[in-house]
C-alpha positions in Angstrom: 1.2 -5.1 -12.9 0.3 -3.6 -16.2 1.7 -0.3 -17.2 -1.7 1.3 -16.6 -3.1 1.3 -13.1 -6.5 2.6 -12.1 -5.9 5.7 -9.9 -8.1 6.9 -7.2 -8.0 9.4 -4.3 -9.8 7.8 -1.5 -12.0 10.2 0.6 -11.9 14.0 0.2 -8.1 14.5 0.1 -6.8 18.1 0.2 -4.7 17.6 -3.0 -5.6 15.3 -5.9 -2.2 13.8 -6.7 -1.2 11.6 -9.7 0.2 8.3 -10.8 2.4 7.6 -13.8 4.6 4.9 -15.4 8.0 5.4 -17.0 8.6 2.5 -19.4 12.3 3.4 -19.8 13.0 2.8 -16.1 10.0 0.5 -15.4 9.1 2.9 -12.5 5.7 3.8 -11.1 5.5 7.3 -9.5 2.6 8.0 -7.2 2.0 11.4 -5.6 -0.6 11.3 -2.8 -2.1 13.5 -0.2 -4.4 12.5 2.7 -4.6 12.5 6.4 -3.7 8.8 7.0 -4.5 5.1 6.2 -5.8 4.3 9.6 -8.8 4.6 11.9 -12.3 3.8 10.5 -11.7 5.5 7.1 -8.7 6.3 4.9 -7.5 9.3 2.9 -4.7 8.6 0.4 -3.9 8.1 -3.3 -4.1 4.6 -4.7 -2.7 3.2 -7.9 -4.3 -0.2 -8.3 -5.6 -3.0 -10.5 -8.3 -5.6 -10.0 -7.5 -9.1 -8.8 -9.6 -12.2 -8.1 -9.1 -14.9 -5.4 -5.6 -15.7 -4.2 -3.2 -12.9 -5.1 0.1 -11.2 -4.4 1.4 -7.7 -4.8 5.2 -7.1 -4.7 7.1 -3.8 -5.1 10.4 -2.2 -4.3 9.8 1.3 -2.7 12.7 3.1 -4.3 12.1 6.5 -2.9 9.6 8.3 -0.6 9.3 12.0 0.1 9.3 13.0 3.8 6.2 15.1 4.2 5.7 13.7 7.7 7.4 11.1 9.7 4.3 9.0 9.4 3.8 9.4 5.6 3.2 6.0 4.0 4.1 4.3 0.7 3.8 0.6 0.1 1.6 -2.3 -1.1 -2.0 -3.0 -0.3 -4.9 -5.4 -1.0 -8.3 -3.7 -0.5 -11.8 -5.1 -0.8 -13.3 -1.9 -2.3 -12.3 1.7 -3.2 -14.5 3.1 -0.4 -12.7 5.0 2.4 -13.9 2.6 5.1 -13.0 -0.6 3.2 -11.4 -3.6 4.8 -7.7 -3.8 3.7 -4.3 -5.3 4.4 -1.3 -2.9 3.8 2.4 -2.9 4.4 3.9 0.6 4.1 7.2 2.3 4.7 7.5 5.6 6.6 10.2 8.3 6.5 10.5 7.5 10.3 12.2 4.2 9.2 9.4 1.7 9.8 7.6 -1.0 7.8 4.0 -0.8 9.2 1.9 -4.0 8.7 -1.7 -2.7 9.2 -5.2 -3.9 8.4 -8.9 -3.2 8.8 -10.7 -6.5 9.3 -14.2 -5.3 8.5 -15.8 -2.5 6.6 -16.0 0.6 8.8 -14.1 -1.2 11.6 -11.0 0.4 13.2 -7.6 -0.3 11.7 -5.1 -2.3 13.7 -1.3 -2.4 13.6 -0.1 -6.0 13.3 3.6 -5.1 13.5 6.1 -2.3 12.9 9.8 -3.0 12.2 12.8 -0.9 11.4 13.1 -0.6 7.6 14.3 2.3 5.5 13.8 3.1 1.8 14.7 1.5 -0.5 13.1 -1.8 0.4 11.0 -4.5 -1.1 7.5 -5.2 0.2 5.0 -8.0 -0.5 1.5 -9.0 0.6 -0.1 -12.3 -0.2 -3.7 -13.4 0.0 -4.5 -17.1 0.3 -8.3 -17.5 0.9 -8.9 -15.0 3.7 -5.4 -15.2 5.1 -3.1 -12.2 4.5 0.6 -12.2 5.1 3.2 -9.4 4.8 6.9 -9.8 3.9 9.9 -7.5 3.5 13.3 -7.9 1.7 16.4 -5.9 1.4 17.3 -7.6 -1.9 14.1 -9.0 -3.5 15.2 -12.6 -3.1 15.4 -13.3 0.7 12.1 -12.5 2.4 11.2 -12.1 6.1 7.6 -12.3 7.4 6.5 -9.1 9.1 4.3 -9.8 12.2 1.7 -12.5 12.0 -0.7 -13.5 9.2 -4.2 -12.0 9.7 -7.6 -13.3 8.7 -9.9 -10.8 6.8 -13.0 -11.9 5.1 -13.1 -10.1 1.7 -15.1 -10.8 -1.4 -13.4 -12.7 -4.3 -12.8 -9.5 -6.3 -10.4 -7.0 -4.7 -8.0 -4.2 -5.6 -4.3 -4.6 -5.3 -1.8 -1.8 -5.7 0.4 1.0 -4.4 -0.9 3.4 -1.7 0.7 6.7 -1.0 -0.4 9.0 1.9 1.4 12.3 2.8 0.0 12.3 6.4 -0.3 16.0 5.8 -3.6 16.5 3.9 -3.3 19.0 1.2 0.4 18.3 0.7 1.5 15.8 -1.9 4.0 13.1 -1.0 5.8 11.5 -4.0 7.0 7.9 -4.0 8.6 5.8 -6.7 8.1 2.0 -7.1 10.2 -0.4 -9.1 10.0 -4.2 -9.7 6.2 -4.1 -9.3 4.4 -7.4 -9.8 0.9 -8.5 -9.2 -0.4 -12.0 -9.5 -3.0 -12.6 -10.9 
């Protein structure tokens, strides 16, 4: 991931939020509001870059503010920047869960593929090979475990990969920090 990410608040969030990169610590900080990444449309802050074809996004969620037990910070691959876009996302919550969620079609209802006990700090990864999306987690960045099962989502060749943050308390900002962020390609 380059040092500069595109930044977007998806939907009409109650607080705009921000994203920044500290080159001294190689840390991305994303502050996001929003009701949730769920249902038929999402509200959150997204630091992202474009990708094409097969791709992978990996990040260590180093810290996450507890604005709600269901606040989310993690990694995502999204077809568009529209609130109702198809997506695959793996996010940590202050409740101590890694949630592997996805929306298989534009405007469809999001589904939870798996939730597993995981607390910050933790490494997260999503890979796309064709239309197959798979989520992984790691405590150390070298030994990875698959979360749930792979899902098939038909997306266009060009997608957006990045770092979503949602406070699950629209109007309140949740700040999360990410280290060891890589995106291929």
